[in-house]
C-alpha positions, 0 to 999 in steps of 0.5 A: 500500500502506498502512502496516498492509499494508506492516508485514504485508509486512515481517513475512511477509518476515521470517518467510520469511526465518527459515524459509529460514534454519532449512531451510538449517541442517536440510539441512545437518545431514542432509547432514552426518550422511549424509556421516558415515554413509557413511563408516563404514556399511560398516565392520567395526570395532565403533567404527564400528557404534557411530558409525553407531548415533549417526548414525542416532539423530541422524537420527531426531531431526531428521527430525520437525524436517523435518515441522515446517518443511514445515508452517511453510512451508505456513502461510506461503505460505497467509498470503502468498497471503491477503495478496496476495488482499487487496491486490489486492481493496483495490487494486481497491475503491480504484480503483473510488473511493468509492460514490455 
């Protein structure tokens, strides 16, 4: 692997790591909200109904972020596949040696 390929691989690894951390944050937020909703959703108290509405609003805000995360992962997967394909082609060409 040449220096440019190594830098590209490190960049991809870093971006995947950042995306994974972002997804874990998003999932944790969703799980926390769902747990809170479960507690207040069947309560007859007005205060709890208001809290439920707030939590649902938070979910509505977070859901588009999930779509963004999915799109980001899809793009990264394509970049990784393309990188691997290019590396394999480069390796095969270098094994063949220079053309005479």
